[in-house]
C-alpha positions in Angstrom: 0.0 0.0 0.0 1.4 3.4 -1.0 1.8 5.9 1.8 0.6 9.5 1.1 2.4 12.4 2.6 0.7 15.8 2.4 2.6 19.1 2.4 1.0 22.6 2.5 3.3 25.5 1.8 0.9 28.2 3.0 -2.8 28.5 4.0 -3.6 29.9 0.5 -1.9 27.1 -1.5 -3.3 23.8 -2.4 -1.9 20.8 -0.5 0.8 18.9 -2.3 0.5 15.1 -2.2 3.6 13.0 -2.6 3.5 9.2 -3.2 6.3 6.8 -2.7 6.4 6.3 -6.5 9.6 7.6 -8.1 8.3 10.8 -9.7 9.2 14.5 -9.7 7.6 16.5 -6.9 6.2 19.8 -7.7 6.5 22.6 -5.1 4.7 25.9 -5.5 6.5 28.8 -4.1 5.0 32.0 -2.7 5.4 33.8 -6.1 3.3 30.9 -7.7 6.2 29.7 -9.9 6.0 25.9 -9.9 9.3 24.2 -9.0 9.9 20.6 -10.0 12.2 18.7 -7.7 14.7 16.7 -9.7 17.9 14.8 -9.1 21.1 14.9 -11.2 24.4 13.1 -11.1 27.6 15.2 -11.2 31.2 14.4 -11.6 33.4 15.3 -8.6 34.9 18.3 -10.6 31.4 19.5 -11.5 30.2 19.2 -7.9 33.3 21.0 -6.6 32.8 23.8 -9.2 29.2 24.3 -8.1 30.2 24.3 -4.4 32.8 27.0 -5.1 30.5 29.0 -7.2 27.8 28.7 -4.6 30.0 29.9 -1.7 31.4 32.7 -3.9 27.9 34.0 -4.7 26.4 33.2 -1.3 23.6 31.3 -2.9 22.5 27.6 -2.6 23.8 25.2 -5.3 20.3 24.9 -6.7 20.1 28.6 -7.3 23.4 28.5 -9.1 22.3 25.7 -11.3 18.9 27.5 -12.1 20.9 30.6 -12.9 23.1 28.7 -15.4 19.9 27.2 -17.0 18.2 30.6 -17.2 21.3 32.1 -18.8 21.3 29.4 -21.5 17.5 29.8 -22.1 17.8 33.5 -22.8 17.7 34.6 -26.4 20.7 37.0 -27.0 19.8 40.6 -27.6 21.5 40.6 -31.0 19.8 37.4 -32.3 17.9 39.3 -35.0 20.5 41.9 -35.8 23.7 39.9 -35.8 22.5 36.7 -37.5 24.3 35.6 -40.7 21.3 33.6 -41.8 19.3 36.8 -42.1 22.0 38.6 -44.2 21.3 39.2 -47.8 22.9 36.7 -50.2 26.5 37.2 -51.1 25.6 37.4 -54.8 22.6 39.7 -55.1 22.2 38.9 -58.8 21.8 35.1 -58.1 18.4 33.7 -58.9 18.0 30.1 -57.8 15.8 27.5 -59.4 12.1 28.1 -59.2 11.5 24.9 -57.4 14.5 25.2 -55.1 12.4 25.3 -51.9 10.3 22.2 -52.6 13.1 20.2 -54.3 16.0 21.3 -52.1 17.2 17.8 -51.5 17.6 17.4 -55.3 19.8 20.5 -55.6 21.8 20.0 -52.4 22.3 16.3 -52.3 21.5 15.0 -55.8 18.3 13.1 -54.7 15.6 12.6 -57.3 13.1 15.5 -57.5 10.0 15.0 -55.3 7.9 17.6 -57.1 7.6 18.3 -60.8 5.7 21.1 -62.7 2.9 20.0 -64.9 0.4 22.3 -66.5 1.8 25.2 -64.5 1.3 23.5 -61.1 3.7 21.5 -59.0 2.6 17.9 -58.5 4.3 15.0 -56.8 6.8 13.2 -59.0 6.0 9.7 -60.1 7.1 7.1 -57.6 10.7 5.9 -57.9 11.2 2.4 -59.4 12.1 -0.2 -56.8 15.5 -0.6 -58.2 16.3 3.1 -58.7 19.3 3.1 -56.3 20.5 -0.4 -57.3 20.2 -0.3 -61.1 21.9 2.7 -62.9 19.9 2.0 -66.1 16.6 2.3 -64.1 17.8 5.5 -62.4 18.8 7.0 -65.8 15.5 6.1 -67.4 13.6 7.7 -64.5 15.7 10.8 -64.6 15.3 11.1 -68.4 11.5 10.8 -68.0 11.6 13.7 -65.5 13.8 15.8 -67.8 11.4 15.2 -70.7 8.5 16.3 -68.5 10.4 19.4 -67.5 11.4 20.2 -71.1 7.7 19.9 -72.2 6.7 22.2 -69.4 9.3 24.8 -70.3 8.3 24.7 -73.9 4.7 25.6 -72.9 5.6 28.5 -70.7 
């Protein structure tokens, strides 16, 4: 039979029930932020570092660990201003393929196209033959078929 232990932080808070089952306990502090009790294993050097940092700051080890986690969770102030992914392209005159977004694996890795243009709209490419990756003749025939469809589409438009 499981034993229940009830804790109540203050008169205004709901009682917290803990079972003997191994699970995280949730403690609600006065400022209503839920705290989840957890356990971690540290190497001796990690533990020593945390003890030194804790005594240097005059805070409990748990507060130091929470501070490190909070620091890693923050988005840097310059995330949107100093981000190379948001810079304009190096060659401003470059115009990529029209289907570069939907067939990126084809252009980046050489995979077969997943989408082809037919009658002005992109549709799924025909399924690959079962031996596409094993039989070069089958792969060449499939790729030639897609090139022919592409040529016909370009001639239309």
